N, C-alpha and C positions, 0 to 999 in steps of 0.2 A: 361444630358449623355446619349448617345446613348447604345443600349442593348449590340453591340461588344464591346463598350469603358468600358461597366461595368464589363463584362465579362473579359477582360483582367487585369481590375484593381484588380479585386476578385483573378485571378490567380497570379498576380504578387506580390500582398500583402502575398498570402497562401503560396507561395513559400519563400518570404522573412522572414516569420516567423518561417517557417520548418527550414529552414538553422540555422538561428539564436539560435532555440531551439537544434537543432541537433548538431551543430559544435562550438555553441559558448558559449553556457550556461554552458558547464562543467569546463570553464576556469573563470567565473565570477561568479560562482554559492556561494561562500564563502561570497562574497560582496554582492548579492542579498539579502542572508539570513541577513547579518549584516545590511542593509537597513531596511528590513522589522521590525528586532528586534528592530530598532532605532525609527522607525515609530509608533512601537506599545508601546514601553516604555518611550518615550519622555513626553506624559502627565503624566505618573506615577512620573518621575524624577523630574518633573517640580513642581508637589503636593507636593513631598517631600521636595523640596528647599524651598518651600512657608514656612516649619515648622522647617528645619535645614539649616544653612548656609554653607551647603558644596557643592564642585565643582560638576558640573554635571559629569565628570568621576569618580568620586569616588563613587558615588552613583550608577550608572550603574555597576560598578566594584564589588560592594557589593551584587547587586540584581543579576547578571550574576553567579556569585561565588555560591549565593545561591541555584537558579535554577539547576546549574551545580552539586553541591552535591546532590539534592533530585534526579536528572535524573540518576545519576551514582549509588546511592545506589539500586533505582529501578531496574535499567538494571543489576547490579551484582545479585540481588536476582533473577531474570528472566533468567540471563545467569545459574547461577548454578543449579538450579531446570531444567532448558531447558537439559543442558549437563549432568545430572543425568539421567533423563530418556533416554536419547540418549544410554549412557553406559548398561543401563538396558535391551534397546531393543537388543543390541550387545551380550550380556550377555545370552541370552535367545532364540538367533536365532533356534537353533537346537531343541527347545520345540515347538515354533512357527511354523518350519517346520513338525514336528511330527503333528500336531495340523491340519494343512491344508492338509497334507497326507490323515487323516482320515477323512477328511469333503470330500474330492477328491473321496475315495474310496465309501463313502455313497452316495454321487452323482452318482458313476458309477454304484452301486448296485440298484438305485434307477429308473434309466433309463432301465438297463435290465431286472428288473422285471416287469416294467409297460409295456416297449414296445418290450422288446424280442431282443434288439439291443446288440452285442458285441462291447463293447467300449474298449477291450485290448489296441488297437493302441492309441488311445486317450489318455486313462489314462499313457502309457509310455510316451507319448509325453508332457503331462502335468508335469510328474513327473521330465524328463529331461531338461525341460525350468525350472522349480522351482530351480532345483539342481544348475543349470547355473548360477541363478540371486544370489541363495544364495551364488556360491563361488566368484561370483562378488562382492557382497556386504562385504563379507569376506575380501577378498584379496584386495580391492581397495578403497571402500568407508569408511568402519567404520576406518581403518588406516589413511587415509586422513583426517577424522573428527576427530580423536582424539589425532595422531601422531605429523602432521606437523606443530609443534609449531613454528619454525621458519617463515612459512608463516603466521600464525596468528599474530606473535610477527610484522611482518613489515606491516600487516594491520592495527594493533593496533596503531602501530608508525604513520601510514600515518594519522590514524584517529585523534591522538593526535595533529599533525601538522595543519591539518582541524581545530580543535577546538581552537588552540592557535592563528591562522591568524584571526578566525574568532572574539575571543576574543577581539583583538588588533584592529580590524577593528570598532568594535561596540564602543569601547572606544573613537578612535580617532574621527570617524564621530558622535559621540554626542555632542563632544566636540565642533565644529565647526557648527552643524547641523541647526540651525536658520540662522548663516551668509550665508550659504552656499545656503540654500533656498531662502534666500531675492536675494541674486545676481542672482541666477539662474532665477527667475520671472521677470528678466527684457527682458530675452530673449522670443520671440514670442513661436518659437518652443517648449520651455519648457512648455509653455501655453497647447497645443495640449498633448504633452508628459503627463503632469500632469491630464488632463482629462482621456486620456486613462487609465494610471495606476490606477486613483482613482476609476474609475467604474470598471476595473479589478481586483482593491483589494476589494473592495465591492462584486462583483459578483463571482470572484474567491475565494476569501476567504472563502464565505459561501459554496462553492462546496467543498473545501479542509476541511472545518470544518467537512461539511455533511459526506464527505466519511470516515473521521477519526473518527466521531462517529458511523458510521454502522459498520466499521471494528471491533473496540471496543467493540462494544455490540455483535456483532455476535461472537467473541473471547471468552467473557467473558459467555455468554450462552453456546456456547460448552464446554468450559473448566468446568464449572459448571454442565453443565448436564454429562458428561462423568466421573466427580468426584461421582456425585450421583449414576450413574450406575457401579460405582467401577472401573473404566478403570484406571489401573495404571500409564497410559501416557497421562493423561489428559490434562495436561498444553501444550505438546509438539502436541498433535492431535489437541488442542484447538486453537492454533496459526496458524498452518498449515491448517486447515478448514477455520478459518476465513478469512486468507489471499487469499486462493483458491476463498472463496465465492464472493472476490471484483473482480475477473474477469468475462469476458463476457461468457456467456456459459457453465461455470464452478462453480456449487454451493456447499452448503455441502452435498446434495444429493451423491456427486463423492464418497464421503469416507463414508457416515452414512448408505446409503441405501445398499451398497455391507455388510457392517458389519451386519445389521438388517438382510438380506438373510443368512450370513455367521452362525448367531445364531439360525435362524428359522430352517435351515436345521440340526443344531445341538440339536435340540429338547430345548433349552432356550428361550422359549415363551417369559417370563418376558424382557428379554433384548433385545428380538427382537423388542418387542412394544415399549420399551424404546428410542430405536434408532430410530425408525420411529416416534416418540412423538417429539424427539428431532429435527429431519428434519424437521417435520411440523413447527415447532416452530421458529425455524429461518429462514425458509422460508418466512412465513406470518411475521415476524418481519421485515425483508429485505423489502418484497413487499409494507408493511405499512410505513415505513420509508423514502424508497428511493424517491418516487415520492413528498414528503412531503419536503424532505430535498434537494433534488437535483433539479428534473425536474422542481417543482413549482418555486422555488425562481429565477431559472436560465430563465425560460421562453423557454425553450428546451423541446421539447417531450421527454419522458423516452426512445423510439423506437430511436429517434437519437442519444440520448447520448450512447446508446447500440453499435449503429454504429461508433461512433466517437472514444469509448474507442477501439472497436475494432482494428480499422484502426490505432489507437495509438500504441497500441501493435505491429503491423505490421511495422510500420514506426520507432519506438523508442525503442523496446524491453520491458523489463518488466515496464519502466517508463513512458510507454505510458499509462496506467492507468491512469497517472493524467496530461502528457504532452498530450495528446489527446484532452481532455477537455480544456486545457490552451490554444491551438494553435486555437480551434474552437472560444474560449471567446476573444481572441488576434483579430483575423481577424474582427468578427464581431464589435467589439469596434474601431477599427482601420477604418473601412469602416463608421461607425457612426460619428467618429468624421469629418472624410470628406466631409460626406453630409452635417453636420452641417456648415461646414465652407463654404459649396459650396453655401449652402443656404443664408448666410450672403451675401455672394459676388454678389448674385442675388438681394436681397433687398438694 
């Protein structure tokens, strides 16, 4: 294959994969998740059937019900804690505003005494900006977070419909999974599709698992560290910092370092050191885990992975953290399958 043809092939495959993931994936995502669940649960269901003479759909229904109950309880607990901490922030906005203004005054006095620079205009500008931001939060964000119950009810209803469709799809697919697989194996194109998806499942599954492990570890470390430091919003901040750490060029230092500086200027050296230690700990943990769990197993350089995630964020939005690497893996595996088929034809 000539270089020009290779370039056209890679470009065409990349555009096709982007189109599918960007525009078609939202319509089929419940069924893809159902297929993934059936693929994972099928060996478990078969093992249970060897001991209990039940139908596969009955066994998978029980397994799904147990999983749903466990995740629902965990989500309800975290949601209650999260909402309580959001309400606590809303109730103490005036106090935080006063504390921040005091910190700004201290910084301005320090600049004036050290450099002899008058900063009255800077101080008034900062105060007006803070007041405007506080008013926006009080008028729009907090009522939107706490009082738009109908909007949340609609989202909850949509989530319930999604789960119901997923539940039904898993049961129906599990019932005929083996028969459908045997019939599809008779088609040549299914063989290529199966090869690509199997390698994607192995590689992409490792990537997804690694990302979830890293995010979960960072969230746990942040929440535990903030709790030890006496922060009353340890869970809320821990989740936010952990999710921010998954984004390229945005890490735990985006929140932890400014907090350390705030406590340092406030004379609370112990807390400042604690936040710095927490930042260093989370940074070291991510630097230790990321190349071992992601880059090394995927055979992709960490720098390339950062570029792919950044481009994915630009193309797909927040979902690009996952869809960016998925796009790269899909293109690589399709090209590998095409190259393998081409070699077989030449032989």
